[in-house]
All heavy atoms as a GROMACS GRO file, in nm:
protein
  622
    1MET      N    1   0.082  -0.116   0.001
    1MET     CA    2   0.001  -0.001  -0.003
    1MET      C    3   0.088   0.126   0.001
    1MET      O    4   0.192   0.133   0.077
    1MET     CB    5  -0.088  -0.003   0.121
    1MET     CG    6  -0.155   0.129   0.148
    1MET     SD    7  -0.279   0.127   0.286
    1MET     CE    8  -0.178   0.071   0.423
    2GLU      N    9   0.054   0.219  -0.082
    2GLU     CA   10   0.134   0.349  -0.090
    2GLU      C   11   0.052   0.463  -0.029
    2GLU      O   12  -0.066   0.469  -0.061
    2GLU     CB   13   0.167   0.373  -0.239
    2GLU     CG   14   0.275   0.478  -0.255
    2GLU     CD   15   0.317   0.489  -0.401
    2GLU    OE1   16   0.389   0.395  -0.447
    2GLU    OE2   17   0.287   0.583  -0.470
    3LYS      N   18   0.121   0.546   0.041
    3LYS     CA   19   0.051   0.661   0.107
    3LYS      C   20   0.152   0.762   0.147
    3LYS      O   21   0.273   0.741   0.152
    3LYS     CB   22  -0.036   0.616   0.226
    3LYS     CG   23   0.041   0.566   0.342
    3LYS     CD   24  -0.063   0.527   0.454
    3LYS     CE   25   0.006   0.491   0.584
    3LYS     NZ   26  -0.085   0.467   0.689
    4GLU      N   27   0.103   0.888   0.173
    4GLU     CA   28   0.187   0.996   0.225
    4GLU      C   29   0.200   0.980   0.376
    4GLU      O   30   0.103   0.955   0.447
    4GLU     CB   31   0.118   1.133   0.198
    4GLU     CG   32   0.124   1.178   0.062
    4GLU     CD   33   0.257   1.233   0.017
    4GLU    OE1   34   0.322   1.296   0.092
    4GLU    OE2   35   0.294   1.197  -0.096
    5ILE      N   36   0.326   0.986   0.420
    5ILE     CA   37   0.354   0.965   0.565
    5ILE      C   38   0.431   1.091   0.616
    5ILE      O   39   0.523   1.138   0.542
    5ILE     CB   40   0.439   0.841   0.593
    5ILE    CG1   41   0.353   0.718   0.546
    5ILE    CG2   42   0.486   0.823   0.730
    5ILE    CD1   43   0.430   0.584   0.558
    6ARG      N   44   0.400   1.126   0.736
    6ARG     CA   45   0.483   1.236   0.801
    6ARG      C   46   0.624   1.189   0.821
    6ARG      O   47   0.642   1.085   0.881
    6ARG     CB   48   0.412   1.286   0.926
    6ARG     CG   49   0.288   1.359   0.906
    6ARG     CD   50   0.229   1.416   1.027
    6ARG     NE   51   0.328   1.442   1.133
    6ARG     CZ   52   0.297   1.457   1.258
    6ARG    NH1   53   0.177   1.444   1.305
    6ARG    NH2   54   0.392   1.474   1.350
    7ILE      N   55   0.719   1.267   0.782
    7ILE     CA   56   0.856   1.230   0.791
    7ILE      C   57   0.904   1.219   0.938
    7ILE      O   58   0.982   1.126   0.967
    7ILE     CB   59   0.948   1.336   0.721
    7ILE    CG1   60   0.919   1.330   0.566
    7ILE    CG2   61   1.098   1.310   0.756
    7ILE    CD1   62   0.994   1.438   0.485
    8ASP      N   63   0.842   1.292   1.025
    8ASP     CA   64   0.877   1.286   1.171
    8ASP      C   65   0.829   1.150   1.228
    8ASP      O   66   0.868   1.125   1.343
    8ASP     CB   67   0.834   1.407   1.247
    8ASP     CG   68   0.682   1.424   1.249
    8ASP    OD1   69   0.607   1.355   1.183
    8ASP    OD2   70   0.643   1.510   1.330
    9LEU      N   71   0.754   1.075   1.159
    9LEU     CA   72   0.709   0.944   1.213
    9LEU      C   73   0.788   0.830   1.162
    9LEU      O   74   0.766   0.720   1.191
    9LEU     CB   75   0.562   0.921   1.179
    9LEU     CG   76   0.459   1.014   1.244
    9LEU    CD1   77   0.318   0.984   1.191
    9LEU    CD2   78   0.467   1.010   1.389
   10ILE      N   79   0.900   0.863   1.087
   10ILE     CA   80   0.979   0.754   1.025
   10ILE      C   81   1.122   0.749   1.102
   10ILE      O   82   1.186   0.847   1.108
   10ILE     CB   83   1.001   0.783   0.876
   10ILE    CG1   84   0.867   0.790   0.803
   10ILE    CG2   85   1.093   0.678   0.818
   10ILE    CD1   86   0.879   0.843   0.660
   11ASP      N   87   1.141   0.630   1.150
   11ASP     CA   88   1.275   0.607   1.223
   11ASP      C   89   1.376   0.543   1.125
   11ASP      O   90   1.338   0.455   1.050
   11ASP     CB   91   1.257   0.514   1.341
   11ASP     CG   92   1.162   0.574   1.443
   11ASP    OD1   93   1.173   0.696   1.468
   11ASP    OD2   94   1.076   0.502   1.499
   12ILE      N   95   1.495   0.590   1.126
   12ILE     CA   96   1.593   0.539   1.033
   12ILE      C   97   1.693   0.452   1.109
   12ILE      O   98   1.757   0.496   1.200
   12ILE     CB   99   1.676   0.656   0.965
   12ILE    CG1  100   1.576   0.744   0.891
   12ILE    CG2  101   1.789   0.596   0.873
   12ILE    CD1  102   1.635   0.876   0.839
   13PRO      N  103   1.692   0.324   1.086
   13PRO     CA  104   1.787   0.230   1.158
   13PRO      C  105   1.930   0.251   1.123
   13PRO      O  106   1.960   0.301   1.012
   13PRO     CB  107   1.741   0.094   1.106
   13PRO     CG  108   1.662   0.106   0.988
   13PRO     CD  109   1.611   0.250   0.988
   14ALA      N  110   2.015   0.236   1.216
   14ALA     CA  111   2.166   0.261   1.198
   14ALA      C  112   2.222   0.182   1.087
   14ALA      O  113   2.313   0.229   1.021
   14ALA     CB  114   2.229   0.236   1.333
   15ILE      N  115   2.174   0.062   1.062
   15ILE     CA  116   2.228  -0.014   0.953
   15ILE      C  117   2.204   0.043   0.814
   15ILE      O  118   2.276   0.007   0.721
   15ILE     CB  119   2.178  -0.165   0.953
   15ILE    CG1  120   2.022  -0.168   0.933
   15ILE    CG2  121   2.215  -0.237   1.080
   15ILE    CD1  122   1.970  -0.300   0.914
   16LEU      N  123   2.117   0.137   0.801
   16LEU     CA  124   2.086   0.212   0.679
   16LEU      C  125   2.178   0.324   0.650
   16LEU      O  126   2.184   0.381   0.546
   16LEU     CB  127   1.946   0.246   0.658
   16LEU     CG  128   1.847   0.139   0.626
   16LEU    CD1  129   1.711   0.196   0.614
   16LEU    CD2  130   1.876   0.057   0.503
   17MET      N  131   2.248   0.363   0.762
   17MET     CA  132   2.330   0.489   0.750
   17MET      C  133   2.445   0.456   0.660
   17MET      O  134   2.526   0.360   0.670
   17MET     CB  135   2.387   0.525   0.887
   17MET     CG  136   2.270   0.576   0.979
   17MET     SD  137   2.186   0.711   0.898
   17MET     CE  138   2.145   0.807   1.034
   18ARG      N  139   2.469   0.548   0.562
   18ARG     CA  140   2.577   0.545   0.471
   18ARG      C  141   2.690   0.644   0.521
   18ARG      O  142   2.656   0.725   0.616
   18ARG     CB  143   2.536   0.578   0.329
   18ARG     CG  144   2.438   0.480   0.269
   18ARG     CD  145   2.412   0.524   0.133
   18ARG     NE  146   2.315   0.438   0.065
   18ARG     CZ  147   2.279   0.451  -0.061
   18ARG    NH1  148   2.317   0.550  -0.120
   18ARG    NH2  149   2.191   0.366  -0.115
   19ASP      N  150   2.802   0.638   0.458
   19ASP     CA  151   2.900   0.742   0.485
   19ASP      C  152   2.846   0.876   0.454
   19ASP      O  153   2.766   0.895   0.365
   19ASP     CB  154   3.029   0.718   0.400
   19ASP     CG  155   3.094   0.590   0.435
   19ASP    OD1  156   3.080   0.543   0.555
   19ASP    OD2  157   3.165   0.531   0.351
   20GLU      N  158   2.899   0.973   0.528
   20GLU     CA  159   2.854   1.121   0.503
   20GLU      C  160   2.884   1.157   0.357
   20GLU      O  161   2.822   1.257   0.312
   20GLU     CB  162   2.917   1.210   0.603
   20GLU     CG  163   2.868   1.192   0.746
   20GLU     CD  164   2.716   1.215   0.761
   20GLU    OE1  165   2.666   1.317   0.697
   20GLU    OE2  166   2.647   1.139   0.818
   21GLU      N  167   2.981   1.099   0.294
   21GLU     CA  168   3.014   1.132   0.157
   21GLU      C  169   2.888   1.122   0.068
   21GLU      O  170   2.873   1.188  -0.030
   21GLU     CB  171   3.122   1.038   0.090
   21GLU     CG  172   3.253   1.038   0.176
   21GLU     CD  173   3.343   0.931   0.130
   21GLU    OE1  174   3.316   0.859   0.037
   21GLU    OE2  175   3.444   0.918   0.193
   22ASP      N  176   2.797   1.026   0.094
   22ASP     CA  177   2.680   1.000   0.021
   22ASP      C  178   2.585   1.121   0.024
   22ASP      O  179   2.498   1.129  -0.049
   22ASP     CB  180   2.612   0.873   0.069
   22ASP     CG  181   2.690   0.754   0.028
   22ASP    OD1  182   2.774   0.763  -0.067
   22ASP    OD2  183   2.671   0.649   0.090
   23ASP      N  184   2.605   1.203   0.124
   23ASP     CA  185   2.511   1.318   0.145
   23ASP      C  186   2.551   1.436   0.045
   23ASP      O  187   2.474   1.532   0.043
   23ASP     CB  188   2.520   1.370   0.289
   23ASP     CG  189   2.455   1.268   0.385
   23ASP    OD1  190   2.379   1.180   0.338
   23ASP    OD2  191   2.479   1.274   0.501
   24GLU      N  192   2.658   1.429  -0.024
   24GLU     CA  193   2.694   1.536  -0.110
   24GLU      C  194   2.598   1.558  -0.221
   24GLU      O  195   2.583   1.674  -0.262
   24GLU     CB  196   2.835   1.500  -0.173
   24GLU     CG  197   2.947   1.506  -0.079
   24GLU     CD  198   3.080   1.458  -0.142
   24GLU    OE1  199   3.087   1.448  -0.267
   24GLU    OE2  200   3.173   1.444  -0.068
   25GLY      N  201   2.524   1.463  -0.261
   25GLY     CA  202   2.426   1.485  -0.373
   25GLY      C  203   2.283   1.520  -0.323
   25GLY      O  204   2.193   1.522  -0.409
   26ILE      N  205   2.266   1.552  -0.205
   26ILE     CA  206   2.133   1.574  -0.146
   26ILE      C  207   2.073   1.698  -0.204
   26ILE      O  208   1.952   1.694  -0.247
   26ILE     CB  209   2.137   1.592   0.003
   26ILE    CG1  210   2.176   1.454   0.073
   26ILE    CG2  211   1.999   1.641   0.061
   26ILE    CD1  212   2.081   1.339   0.051
   27VAL      N  213   2.146   1.808  -0.227
   27VAL     CA  214   2.087   1.922  -0.295
   27VAL      C  215   2.049   1.894  -0.438
   27VAL      O  216   1.940   1.934  -0.479
   27VAL     CB  217   2.195   2.038  -0.292
   27VAL    CG1  218   2.142   2.160  -0.368
   27VAL    CG2  219   2.220   2.080  -0.143
   28GLU      N  220   2.131   1.824  -0.511
   28GLU     CA  221   2.094   1.784  -0.644
   28GLU      C  222   1.971   1.699  -0.651
   28GLU      O  223   1.879   1.710  -0.736
   28GLU     CB  224   2.212   1.716  -0.719
   28GLU     CG  225   2.330   1.808  -0.741
   28GLU     CD  226   2.423   1.821  -0.630
   28GLU    OE1  227   2.403   1.758  -0.521
   28GLU    OE2  228   2.521   1.903  -0.639
   29LEU      N  229   1.962   1.601  -0.554
   29LEU     CA  230   1.846   1.512  -0.548
   29LEU      C  231   1.720   1.596  -0.517
   29LEU      O  232   1.621   1.579  -0.580
   29LEU     CB  233   1.869   1.407  -0.445
   29LEU     CG  234   1.751   1.312  -0.421
   29LEU    CD1  235   1.712   1.242  -0.552
   29LEU    CD2  236   1.785   1.209  -0.314
   30ALA      N  237   1.736   1.694  -0.429
   30ALA     CA  238   1.622   1.780  -0.388
   30ALA      C  239   1.575   1.859  -0.515
   30ALA      O  240   1.454   1.868  -0.541
   30ALA     CB  241   1.661   1.872  -0.278
   31GLU      N  242   1.673   1.910  -0.589
   31GLU     CA  243   1.636   1.991  -0.704
   31GLU      C  244   1.563   1.900  -0.811
   31GLU      O  245   1.473   1.945  -0.879
   31GLU     CB  246   1.762   2.054  -0.767
   31GLU     CG  247   1.819   2.164  -0.682
   31GLU     CD  248   1.955   2.210  -0.731
   31GLU    OE1  249   2.010   2.148  -0.820
   31GLU    OE2  250   2.006   2.312  -0.674
   32ASP      N  251   1.605   1.777  -0.821
   32ASP     CA  252   1.544   1.678  -0.915
   32ASP      C  253   1.406   1.651  -0.866
   32ASP      O  254   1.316   1.637  -0.947
   32ASP     CB  255   1.631   1.551  -0.922
   32ASP     CG  256   1.580   1.461  -1.033
   32ASP    OD1  257   1.576   1.501  -1.146
   32ASP    OD2  258   1.537   1.345  -0.997
   33ILE      N  259   1.383   1.630  -0.735
   33ILE     CA  260   1.251   1.604  -0.684
   33ILE      C  261   1.157   1.728  -0.715
   33ILE      O  262   1.037   1.710  -0.748
   33ILE     CB  263   1.258   1.573  -0.531
   33ILE    CG1  264   1.323   1.435  -0.511
   33ILE    CG2  265   1.115   1.580  -0.472
   33ILE    CD1  266   1.354   1.407  -0.372
   34VAL      N  267   1.210   1.847  -0.706
   34VAL     CA  268   1.127   1.965  -0.736
   34VAL      C  269   1.089   1.968  -0.881
   34VAL      O  270   0.973   1.993  -0.917
   34VAL     CB  271   1.198   2.095  -0.692
   34VAL    CG1  272   1.128   2.217  -0.752
   34VAL    CG2  273   1.209   2.107  -0.543
   35ALA      N  274   1.181   1.936  -0.964
   35ALA     CA  275   1.162   1.939  -1.108
   35ALA      C  276   1.076   1.822  -1.159
   35ALA      O  277   0.995   1.838  -1.251
   35ALA     CB  278   1.296   1.941  -1.182
   36ASN      N  279   1.090   1.707  -1.103
   36ASN     CA  280   1.028   1.590  -1.157
   36ASN      C  281   0.939   1.519  -1.061
   36ASN      O  282   0.885   1.410  -1.093
   36ASN     CB  283   1.135   1.497  -1.204
   36ASN     CG  284   1.227   1.548  -1.309
   36ASN    OD1  285   1.178   1.600  -1.414
   36ASN    ND2  286   1.351   1.556  -1.283
   37THR      N  287   0.910   1.560  -0.942
   37THR     CA  288   0.847   1.499  -0.837
   37THR      C  289   0.926   1.378  -0.783
   37THR      O  290   1.030   1.345  -0.837
   37THR     CB  291   0.699   1.457  -0.865
   37THR    OG1  292   0.698   1.345  -0.957
   37THR    CG2  293   0.621   1.566  -0.932
   38LEU      N  294   0.875   1.312  -0.684
   38LEU     CA  295   0.948   1.187  -0.631
   38LEU      C  296   0.900   1.075  -0.715
   38LEU      O  297   0.781   1.035  -0.715
   38LEU     CB  298   0.904   1.167  -0.487
   38LEU     CG  299   0.967   1.052  -0.414
   38LEU    CD1  300   1.122   1.066  -0.410
   38LEU    CD2  301   0.914   1.030  -0.275
   39ILE      N  302   0.995   1.019  -0.796
   39ILE     CA  303   0.960   0.916  -0.890
   39ILE      C  304   0.943   0.784  -0.818
   39ILE      O  305   0.848   0.710  -0.841
   39ILE     CB  306   1.067   0.903  -1.002
   39ILE    CG1  307   1.064   1.031  -1.082
   39ILE    CG2  308   1.047   0.782  -1.082
   39ILE    CD1  309   1.181   1.047  -1.176
   40ASN      N  310   1.036   0.750  -0.726
   40ASN     CA  311   1.025   0.621  -0.652
   40ASN      C  312   0.998   0.648  -0.505
   40ASN      O  313   1.079   0.719  -0.441
   40ASN     CB  314   1.156   0.550  -0.658
   40ASN     CG  315   1.188   0.496  -0.804
   40ASN    OD1  316   1.100   0.442  -0.867
   40ASN    ND2  317   1.308   0.522  -0.855
   41ALA      N  318   0.891   0.596  -0.460
   41ALA     CA  319   0.851   0.616  -0.323
   41ALA      C  320   0.949   0.536  -0.228
   41ALA      O  321   1.014   0.441  -0.271
   41ALA     CB  322   0.710   0.558  -0.298
   42ILE      N  323   0.969   0.587  -0.104
   42ILE     CA  324   1.048   0.520  -0.007
   42ILE      C  325   0.971   0.393   0.034
   42ILE      O  326   0.856   0.382   0.009
   42ILE     CB  327   1.091   0.609   0.109
   42ILE    CG1  328   0.966   0.645   0.189
   42ILE    CG2  329   1.158   0.733   0.061
   42ILE    CD1  330   0.996   0.709   0.330
   43SER      N  331   1.037   0.306   0.105
   43SER     CA  332   0.979   0.180   0.162
   43SER      C  333   0.994   0.191   0.317
   43SER      O  334   1.102   0.216   0.365
   43SER     CB  335   1.045   0.056   0.105
   43SER     OG  336   1.025   0.039  -0.031
   44VAL      N  337   0.878   0.159   0.378
   44VAL     CA  338   0.880   0.151   0.526
   44VAL      C  339   0.802   0.033   0.574
   44VAL      O  340   0.728  -0.027   0.498
   44VAL     CB  341   0.820   0.290   0.584
   44VAL    CG1  342   0.898   0.408   0.555
   44VAL    CG2  343   0.669   0.299   0.543
   45ARG      N  344   0.817   0.003   0.703
   45ARG     CA  345   0.737  -0.107   0.761
   45ARG      C  346   0.679  -0.044   0.890
   45ARG      O  347   0.750   0.033   0.958
   45ARG     CB  348   0.817  -0.234   0.784
   45ARG     CG  349   0.913  -0.228   0.901
   45ARG     CD  350   0.986  -0.357   0.917
   45ARG     NE  351   1.127  -0.338   0.901
   45ARG     CZ  352   1.209  -0.396   0.818
   45ARG    NH1  353   1.169  -0.497   0.752
   45ARG    NH2  354   1.337  -0.368   0.807
   46PRO      N  355   0.552  -0.080   0.923
   46PRO     CA  356   0.495  -0.030   1.047
   46PRO      C  357   0.565  -0.076   1.169
   46PRO      O  358   0.606  -0.193   1.180
   46PRO     CB  359   0.352  -0.080   1.036
   46PRO     CG  360   0.339  -0.169   0.920
   46PRO     CD  361   0.469  -0.172   0.854
   47GLN      N  362   0.586   0.015   1.263
   47GLN     CA  363   0.638  -0.015   1.402
   47GLN      C  364   0.549   0.053   1.497
   47GLN      O  365   0.577   0.160   1.542
   47GLN     CB  366   0.783   0.033   1.406
   47GLN     CG  367   0.884  -0.030   1.311
   47GLN     CD  368   0.913  -0.176   1.352
   47GLN    OE1  369   0.946  -0.192   1.468
   47GLN    NE2  370   0.908  -0.266   1.259
   48GLY      N  371   0.441  -0.015   1.534
   48GLY     CA  372   0.345   0.046   1.625
   48GLY      C  373   0.269   0.169   1.553
   48GLY      O  374   0.222   0.152   1.446
   49GLU      N  375   0.284   0.286   1.615
   49GLU     CA  376   0.228   0.414   1.561
   49GLU      C  377   0.323   0.475   1.467
   49GLU      O  378   0.301   0.579   1.413
   49GLU     CB  379   0.185   0.503   1.673
   49GLU     CG  380   0.080   0.449   1.770
   49GLU     CD  381  -0.053   0.434   1.695
   49GLU    OE1  382  -0.093   0.527   1.620
   49GLU    OE2  383  -0.114   0.333   1.719
   50ARG      N  384   0.444   0.420   1.455
   50ARG     CA  385   0.554   0.486   1.372
   50ARG      C  386   0.587   0.395   1.260
   50ARG      O  387   0.527   0.288   1.240
   50ARG     CB  388   0.680   0.517   1.461
   50ARG     CG  389   0.645   0.613   1.580
   50ARG     CD  390   0.764   0.643   1.658
   50ARG     NE  391   0.867   0.707   1.581
   50ARG     CZ  392   0.876   0.836   1.553
   50ARG    NH1  393   0.784   0.915   1.588
   50ARG    NH2  394   0.981   0.880   1.486
   51TYR      N  395   0.693   0.423   1.185
   51TYR     CA  396   0.740   0.352   1.073
   51TYR      C  397   0.891   0.335   1.083
   51TYR      O  398   0.954   0.423   1.124
   51TYR     CB  399   0.701   0.412   0.941
   51TYR     CG  400   0.553   0.417   0.925
   51TYR    CD1  401   0.484   0.542   0.963
   51TYR    CD2  402   0.482   0.324   0.861
   51TYR    CE1  403   0.355   0.551   0.944
   51TYR    CE2  404   0.341   0.331   0.838
   51TYR     CZ  405   0.283   0.443   0.887
   51TYR     OH  406   0.141   0.461   0.875
   52GLU      N  407   0.944   0.222   1.030
   52GLU     CA  408   1.094   0.201   1.018
   52GLU      C  409   1.122   0.205   0.870
   52GLU      O  410   1.062   0.140   0.791
   52GLU     CB  411   1.126   0.073   1.078
   52GLU     CG  412   1.273   0.045   1.073
   52GLU     CD  413   1.310  -0.083   1.125
   52GLU    OE1  414   1.254  -0.191   1.090
   52GLU    OE2  415   1.401  -0.088   1.217
   53LEU      N  416   1.224   0.292   0.835
   53LEU     CA  417   1.267   0.298   0.697
   53LEU      C  418   1.330   0.169   0.644
   53LEU      O  419   1.415   0.109   0.721
   53LEU     CB  420   1.366   0.409   0.686
   53LEU     CG  421   1.413   0.444   0.540
   53LEU    CD1  422   1.296   0.505   0.460
   53LEU    CD2  423   1.524   0.543   0.548
   54VAL      N  424   1.288   0.125   0.532
   54VAL     CA  425   1.349   0.008   0.473
   54VAL      C  426   1.449   0.056   0.362
   54VAL      O  427   1.559   0.011   0.350
   54VAL     CB  428   1.243  -0.088   0.415
   54VAL    CG1  429   1.305  -0.208   0.334
   54VAL    CG2  430   1.156  -0.139   0.527
   55ALA      N  431   1.402   0.152   0.279
   55ALA     CA  432   1.480   0.209   0.175
   55ALA      C  433   1.439   0.348   0.143
   55ALA      O  434   1.321   0.378   0.139
   55ALA     CB  435   1.465   0.123   0.054
   56GLY      N  436   1.536   0.432   0.122
   56GLY     CA  437   1.508   0.574   0.082
   56GLY      C  438   1.559   0.684   0.170
   56GLY      O  439   1.505   0.793   0.175
   57ARG      N  440   1.669   0.657   0.246
   57ARG     CA  441   1.723   0.757   0.342
   57ARG      C  442   1.757   0.885   0.272
   57ARG      O  443   1.727   0.992   0.319
   57ARG     CB  444   1.844   0.704   0.411
   57ARG     CG  445   1.902   0.796   0.516
   57ARG     CD  446   2.031   0.744   0.579
   57ARG     NE  447   2.136   0.737   0.471
   57ARG     CZ  448   2.216   0.845   0.439
   57ARG    NH1  449   2.199   0.958   0.499
   57ARG    NH2  450   2.310   0.831   0.344
   58ARG      N  451   1.820   0.879   0.153
   58ARG     CA  452   1.860   1.001   0.080
   58ARG      C  453   1.738   1.077   0.036
   58ARG      O  454   1.735   1.201   0.036
   58ARG     CB  455   1.952   0.968  -0.037
   58ARG     CG  456   2.088   0.914   0.013
   58ARG     CD  457   2.179   0.882  -0.100
   58ARG     NE  458   2.241   1.014  -0.143
   58ARG     CZ  459   2.222   1.063  -0.258
   58ARG    NH1  460   2.144   1.003  -0.350
   58ARG    NH2  461   2.274   1.177  -0.294
   59ARG      N  462   1.631   1.014  -0.003
   59ARG     CA  463   1.507   1.079  -0.044
   59ARG      C  464   1.445   1.150   0.077
   59ARG      O  465   1.394   1.260   0.056
   59ARG     CB  466   1.413   0.978  -0.112
   59ARG     CG  467   1.459   0.931  -0.250
   59ARG     CD  468   1.388   0.818  -0.298
   59ARG     NE  469   1.449   0.694  -0.257
   59ARG     CZ  470   1.401   0.573  -0.269
   59ARG    NH1  471   1.280   0.561  -0.328
   59ARG    NH2  472   1.459   0.473  -0.216
   60ILE      N  473   1.449   1.089   0.189
   60ILE     CA  474   1.398   1.154   0.306
   60ILE      C  475   1.483   1.281   0.338
   60ILE      O  476   1.428   1.390   0.367
   60ILE     CB  477   1.397   1.066   0.437
   60ILE    CG1  478   1.286   0.959   0.420
   60ILE    CG2  479   1.378   1.142   0.565
   60ILE    CD1  480   1.276   0.867   0.537
   61LYS      N  481   1.614   1.270   0.328
   61LYS     CA  482   1.702   1.383   0.357
   61LYS      C  483   1.674   1.498   0.254
   61LYS      O  484   1.672   1.618   0.292
   61LYS     CB  485   1.846   1.345   0.347
   61LYS     CG  486   1.890   1.265   0.467
   61LYS     CD  487   2.040   1.250   0.466
   61LYS     CE  488   2.083   1.297   0.612
   61LYS     NZ  489   2.224   1.315   0.619
   62ALA      N  490   1.647   1.464   0.129
   62ALA     CA  491   1.612   1.559   0.030
   62ALA      C  492   1.488   1.638   0.060
   62ALA      O  493   1.470   1.760   0.042
   62ALA     CB  494   1.612   1.505  -0.110
   63HIS      N  495   1.389   1.554   0.106
   63HIS     CA  496   1.258   1.615   0.145
   63HIS      C  497   1.275   1.708   0.266
   63HIS      O  498   1.211   1.816   0.265
   63HIS     CB  499   1.156   1.506   0.172
   63HIS     CG  500   1.070   1.461   0.050
   63HIS    ND1  501   1.132   1.400  -0.053
   63HIS    CD2  502   0.947   1.464   0.032
   63HIS    CE1  503   1.040   1.378  -0.144
   63HIS    NE2  504   0.926   1.416  -0.100
   64LYS      N  505   1.345   1.666   0.360
   64LYS     CA  506   1.381   1.757   0.480
   64LYS      C  507   1.445   1.888   0.433
   64LYS      O  508   1.418   1.996   0.477
   64LYS     CB  509   1.467   1.683   0.579
   64LYS     CG  510   1.392   1.573   0.655
   64LYS     CD  511   1.480   1.507   0.759
   64LYS     CE  512   1.408   1.408   0.837
   64LYS     NZ  513   1.501   1.341   0.939
   65TYR      N  514   1.545   1.874   0.340
   65TYR     CA  515   1.611   1.990   0.286
   65TYR      C  516   1.516   2.083   0.220
   65TYR      O  517   1.525   2.206   0.232
   65TYR     CB  518   1.721   1.941   0.192
   65TYR     CG  519   1.782   2.056   0.104
   65TYR    CD1  520   1.894   2.119   0.170
   65TYR    CD2  521   1.741   2.098  -0.011
   65TYR    CE1  522   1.958   2.225   0.107
   65TYR    CE2  523   1.802   2.203  -0.077
   65TYR     CZ  524   1.914   2.263  -0.021
   65TYR     OH  525   1.968   2.369  -0.087
   66LEU      N  526   1.412   2.034   0.154
   66LEU     CA  527   1.311   2.118   0.089
   66LEU      C  528   1.205   2.167   0.190
   66LEU      O  529   1.118   2.246   0.149
   66LEU     CB  530   1.243   2.035  -0.017
   66LEU     CG  531   1.327   1.989  -0.137
   66LEU    CD1  532   1.261   1.887  -0.230
   66LEU    CD2  533   1.361   2.116  -0.217
   67GLY      N  534   1.215   2.126   0.312
   67GLY     CA  535   1.113   2.170   0.413
   67GLY      C  536   0.981   2.098   0.405
   67GLY      O  537   0.883   2.144   0.461
   68ARG      N  538   0.977   1.984   0.340
   68ARG     CA  539   0.851   1.908   0.330
   68ARG      C  540   0.824   1.826   0.456
   68ARG      O  541   0.924   1.776   0.516
   68ARG     CB  542   0.859   1.816   0.204
   68ARG     CG  543   0.866   1.908   0.078
   68ARG     CD  544   0.853   1.818  -0.044
   68ARG     NE  545   0.862   1.907  -0.160
   68ARG     CZ  546   0.862   1.855  -0.285
   68ARG    NH1  547   0.860   1.728  -0.307
   68ARG    NH2  548   0.865   1.940  -0.390
   69GLU      N  549   0.706   1.817   0.487
   69GLU     CA  550   0.668   1.739   0.607
   69GLU      C  551   0.624   1.599   0.582
   69GLU      O  552   0.624   1.514   0.677
   69GLU     CB  553   0.560   1.814   0.683
   69GLU     CG  554   0.602   1.951   0.739
   69GLU     CD  555   0.494   2.023   0.813
   69GLU    OE1  556   0.384   1.968   0.827
   69GLU    OE2  557   0.515   2.137   0.850
   70THR      N  558   0.590   1.565   0.462
   70THR     CA  559   0.540   1.428   0.421
   70THR      C  560   0.621   1.377   0.305
   70THR      O  561   0.686   1.452   0.238
   70THR     CB  562   0.400   1.424   0.396
   70THR    OG1  563   0.372   1.506   0.275
   70THR    CG2  564   0.311   1.478   0.510
   71ILE      N  565   0.616   1.240   0.292
   71ILE     CA  566   0.682   1.178   0.180
   71ILE      C  567   0.600   1.066   0.139
   71ILE      O  568   0.538   0.995   0.221
   71ILE     CB  569   0.828   1.142   0.211
   71ILE    CG1  570   0.903   1.096   0.092
   71ILE    CG2  571   0.830   1.036   0.326
   71ILE    CD1  572   1.057   1.083   0.112
   72ARG      N  573   0.599   1.031   0.010
   72ARG     CA  574   0.521   0.910  -0.041
   72ARG      C  575   0.600   0.791  -0.007
   72ARG      O  576   0.722   0.779  -0.035
   72ARG     CB  577   0.504   0.932  -0.192
   72ARG     CG  578   0.414   0.834  -0.257
   72ARG     CD  579   0.372   0.873  -0.397
   72ARG     NE  580   0.485   0.918  -0.480
   72ARG     CZ  581   0.556   0.845  -0.558
   72ARG    NH1  582   0.530   0.708  -0.565
   72ARG    NH2  583   0.658   0.887  -0.627
   73ALA      N  584   0.526   0.685   0.048
   73ALA     CA  585   0.596   0.570   0.096
   73ALA      C  586   0.512   0.448   0.066
   73ALA      O  587   0.387   0.452   0.065
   73ALA     CB  588   0.620   0.578   0.244
   74VAL      N  589   0.578   0.336   0.033
   74VAL     CA  590   0.514   0.207   0.024
   74VAL      C  591   0.531   0.144   0.162
   74VAL      O  592   0.640   0.134   0.208
   74VAL     CB  593   0.591   0.119  -0.084
   74VAL    CG1  594   0.532  -0.019  -0.092
   74VAL    CG2  595   0.582   0.187  -0.219
   75VAL      N  596   0.418   0.102   0.219
   75VAL     CA  597   0.418   0.040   0.345
   75VAL      C  598   0.420  -0.111   0.329
   75VAL      O  599   0.320  -0.167   0.266
   75VAL     CB  600   0.296   0.088   0.433
   75VAL    CG1  601   0.295   0.019   0.565
   75VAL    CG2  602   0.291   0.240   0.440
   76ARG      N  603   0.522  -0.172   0.376
   76ARG     CA  604   0.536  -0.322   0.367
   76ARG      C  605   0.529  -0.386   0.500
   76ARG      O  606   0.585  -0.337   0.598
   76ARG     CB  607   0.671  -0.355   0.306
   76ARG     CG  608   0.695  -0.287   0.169
   76ARG     CD  609   0.820  -0.327   0.102
   76ARG     NE  610   0.847  -0.266  -0.011
   76ARG     CZ  611   0.804  -0.289  -0.135
   76ARG    NH1  612   0.718  -0.387  -0.147
   76ARG    NH2  613   0.833  -0.219  -0.235
   77GLU      N  614   0.444  -0.491   0.507
   77GLU     CA  615   0.432  -0.563   0.631
   77GLU      C  616   0.550  -0.658   0.661
   77GLU      O  617   0.616  -0.694   0.573
   77GLU     CB  618   0.304  -0.644   0.632
   77GLU     CG  619   0.180  -0.563   0.631
   77GLU     CD  620   0.158  -0.473   0.755
   77GLU    OE1  621   0.199  -0.517   0.862
   77GLU    OE2  622   0.108  -0.373   0.744
   0.00000   0.00000   0.00000
């Protein structure tokens, strides 16, 4: 199921953390999202009232950079 989720309800597990070098392209990714919308939704799994990120950490960072409060996500059980 795909839906808009508030970013502040998404927890990012430590195992998904990449090197800070990977953050260099966040501005470019944000600009691409503005120009073309978010093409691929992030993936999350429910964790009680919150969600755990499965894939899409850089897309979340780009949305935060843009000041957006929600992001399109595929919810996987």
